[in-house]
Each structure stands twice: as structure tokens, then as C-alpha cells.
N, C-alpha and C positions, 0 to 999 in steps of 0.2 A: 568593600562590597563582597557579599557572599557569592562564590562562584556556583553556577548551576550544576556542575559536574561534567561528566563525559557523555557525549552523544556518539552512537555508532550509526553511520550512514552507509547503506549498501548501494551499489550502483552509483558510486560517488564521483566517478571520473569525468562524467559529462552530464549535460542536460539538467533535469530537476535535481538529481543527486548532488551535482556540483553546486547548484544554487542553494540547496538546503545546507550544505557544508558552509558556504559563505555566510548565510544568514545566521546560522547557529553560532559560528565563530564571532560574529558581531554581538551576539547575546552573551558572550563570555564562556561558551562551552569549550572544553577541550574536546578533541575529535579522534575517532577511529574511523578511517576511510577505507572502505572495501570495494574492490572492483577487479576486473581482469587486466586493465591497462595500467601497469605499474608506473610507466613513465609519466602519464597524465596525472596519476594520483600523487606522485612525488612532487611534480611541479605545483599542483594545487596546494599540497600540504606545506611546501616551502613558503608560498605566498601568504597563506592564511596565518601561519605561525609568525611570520615577520610582521604582518600588518596588525595582528591582534594580540600578540604576546601570549599565545596559548600553546599547549602541547598538542601536536598532531601526529598520530601514528598511522602508518600505511600498511594495509594487509592485502597483498595481491591474492585474489581468490576467485575461483570459479565455483559458484554456489550450487552448480549441478553435480559437482564432485563431492562425494560423501566426506572425505577427509578435510577438504577446504571448508565445507559447511560446519563441521564440528569445531574447527578452529575459531570461527566467529561465535558459535554457541559457547565454547569454553571461555571466551573473553567476557561474554555477558555474565556467565555464572561466577567467574573468578574475580572480576574487577569490581570492587564495591563502589568505585567512583562512577560507574555507568548508571546514568539516570534516564536516558532516553535512547530508544531505538527507532530509526527511520528505515522501514522496510521498503526501499525504493526500487531495488533491482527487479527488472521484469523483461519479458520477451514476447514478441508477437510474430505474426506470419502474414504475408501479403496475399496468400492463396486461400480459397475456400477449403473447408475441411475435406471435401471429396477429392481434392487435387493435391493434398499435402501428405508427406510421409508420416505414417503413424508412429514410427520410431522417433522422428523429430518432435512430434506433438507430445509424445509421452515422456521422453527423456529430457528434452530441452524446455518446451513450453510449460508442461505440467511440473517438471522437475524444478524449474526456477520459480515460476509464478505461484505454485501451490506448495510443493514439498519443502522447498527452502524457506519460503515466507512463513509457512505454518510452523516449522521447527523453531525458527528464531522467535516468532511471536509467542509460542508457548513457553520457550525458555525464558524470555523476558517477563512474561506474565507470572511465572512461578517465582522468579527471583524478586521482581518488584513487589509482588504480593507479600512475600516474607519480610521485605524491608519496609513495607507500608509507604512506599513512595516510588515515583518513576512515571514514565510516559512511553506510549507506543503509538507511532504514526505509521499506518499501512497505506500504501499507494495502490489504489484499485483503478477503476476506469468507469466512465459512463457506459461502457459496453456491458457492464453488469446489469444495467437497467433496460437495455434493448438488445437482447442476444440475437434476435432475428436479423440484425443489420451487420453482423460481423462473423468472423470465423467462430464456429461453435465451440471449439476447445478453448480459444482465447477468452471468449465471453464467459464461459463456465469458470475459468480460473479466476476471473475478476469478480464474478458473483460469489465465489468461494471466499475471497478476501473480504468482501463486504459483509457476508454473513458471519464469518469468523470474528471480525472486528466488533460487530454489534453484540454478539454473544459474549465476547471477552469484556466489553464495556459493562454489561450487566453483572458479570462476575466480579470485576475488579473495582468498580466505582465505590462500593462500600469499604474497600480496603485502601482507599486513597490513591489509586493508580489511574492515570488518564489513558484513554484509548480514543484515537481519531482515525477515521477512514476517509481518504481523499479520493474524489472522483474527478480526475481531469477529463476534459474534452480534448479536442485536437490541440496539441501543444507543440510549439516550434522547438524541437530537439532533434538529435541524431537518431532517435527511435525510428522515424520514418525513412531516413537515409539508409539505415541498415536493412530496411525492408524493401528498398528499391522503389519507394513511393514518392512521387513528386508532390510535396505537400501543397504547393501553391496551385497546382492543377486539380488536386483531389478535393480541396475545400475552398470555399470563398474566403477572402481575406478577413472578413468580419467574423469568421467562425474559428479562427486560429489564435490562441493566446500565447504570449511569450512565456518561457519557463520562469523568468523573473517574476512576472505578474502572478503566475500560477502559485508559486511557492509563497510569495508575500501574502496572497489572499488565504492560502491554506494555513499559514502560521497565524494570521489574524483570526481565522476560525478556531484554531486550537486555543488561542488566548481567550476567546469568547466562550469556550466550553462546548463547541459543537462536537457531536459524536460523528456525524457524517458531514463532510464539507464538499460541496460542488461549487467550485469558484465561479462558474458562469451563471449559476442560478440566481436571478434577481431577488426573489422573495423566499426567505426561509419558510414562510407559511405554506408554500407549495410543497416543500418536503414534508412538513408536519402533516399536511392533508394526505399525502401518499402513505405515510406511516399509519395514520388513523384509519384509512380505508383498508389497509392490510390487517390491522388489529380487529376491524369490524367483522372479519371472517371468523375470528376465534371461536365464538359460541357454537358454530356449526361445522367445525372441521373434524369432529369426532363424535359419532352417534352409534347406537346399537344397530340401527337399520339404515339401509341405503336411502337416499333421497327419493321422494315419490316420483320425481321426473323420470326415473329409470324404469318405472312400471313394474317393479318386482313385488307385487302384492301377493302375499301368501296367506293361507288359512289361519296361521298362528299369529298374524299381525293384528 
């Protein structure tokens, strides 16, 4: 059987990242697992290597640190076996933007959710395009679709990932490279524990998905060729209508004159 190559998974020590590592190992991928918790990474790597007879490399990394980020980028560019990048690492904040440290928002939240994810996405896009094969999975959030309901900076970072992924899809599809953006809702992981949020009191039980179900659905969406996968969304047609309504604006988004509703009628009009 032909092996699918090597998958790089960021934020792989816990939660969705660890589940992605497990599911990709079952598919026969060799793995490069990156996260800050080296002990957890090694334990996961040892288990997956033993269970699936694959090669698993561990890279302890803080993706907000420039040198660490470059190490992952270098692996993408130098290792011809790499065929898939799962950009899973991310960070949130429990406080509204008006109560949060701007340094934390800029260095940590934007640094991880935007700067690191962007750099690795573009590196993978450039390499995979040249090879005419490969796949990129970016983990965003449903926060990208309703920014008024969460921290402004966090929501903006996830909207960035969604837009980045959609644009990269348009660029890379003709070159044989797959791009998928995943929009998780509330998911039972340590993400909320790190924020000090009691998940079971913040959300009704029927609104919280397990990390296992989330990743299994996301990979099913990837197999089906979805560009954007919202695992909780019952009907794909709902997403298609959303995209269609967005594109319906296109003919009127750029004109020589302002719209009449602004009342700026001049003599030369």
C-alpha cells in the first residue's frame, strides 16, 4: 500500500491536535508533532508509533517565538515527504478586549493565531504548489462568523484564517493542492480549561462537541472535498447560500460614484 507521506500537526499535545495525530496515524501518515509540552508529545508519539508502525518526530516549539516558528517552516520546506499540514495551534482569552492586555493580544493571540498560522500556511502553499501535491488544513472557529459574540481580537484572528484559507484554495486548487478550513463550535478540550472557563456552565450540553467527533467530521469533510467544514452545520446548502449571498454583493462593491442613499448628488452627476 502506498503511504500518504508525512503530516505536520501543530498544537498536537492535547485536544483536537492530539486527535488529528491519532486519526492521521490510522491513515498511515508518518507524523511531525509540534507543541510546547514535550512530555505529552513524546508520550503520544511513542503510543502512535507503536500502534501504527509509523515514524513520529517530536518538535518542542513555541510558535510565538520566531526561531521556533522557523524550525517548523524549515521542516516543511526541506522535507519532501511532507504532504499535509494541520495548522491547529491556537490561543484565546476569556476577557473582553477592553479588559485584556494589548501586549498579550498582540504577541500571544495574534502571534500564534495569525502570524504563525500565516507563515506556515504560505510556506506549505509555496512548497506544495511546486510539487503539485499536498494538503493544508487550517483550524479557525465559528467566532469568525459572529465576531460580536466574542473577544474582538480572537474573532478577528479566526476571520483572518477563514479568509486566508478561502483565498489559498482559489490559488492552489488548479495546482492540485487541497485547502480546508475547519470551523469548530464549542469543543470539549483543554482550550477552555486554560482560559479558566467552566465549559459545562458556559454552554448547554447539547452545544458542546467532543474533540473526537469534531476531528472525525472534519476529516470526513476533507475527504468529501469541502473547502470550509463546520462540523455542527446540518445542511451544506446553508453554507452555500451564505457564500452565494456574499457573492451577490460583488457587482455593486466598486463604482465610480457613491450610492444614491448617501445623498451626495452633484452637478456633474
